C-alpha positions, 0 to 999 in steps of 0.5 A: 968936698970930694968925699961929699960929691962922691957920696952924692953921686953914689946916692943918686946912682943908687936911687936911679937903679932902685927907680929902674927896678920898680919900673920893671916890676911895674910898682911904686914906692911913694914914700921913697919917692917923696923923700928922694925928691925932698932930699935931692935939692938939698944934696945937689946945692952943696 
């Protein structure tokens, strides 16, 4: 369980960094954003 939580937190942190990078470049990655918002509820509800 701890390993899964660590991986979930790492995924969330990496996504946050990526979204911040996109904001700074004033661009969007709609494919990734769709996948992110589809995946987050699944990994958040252990």
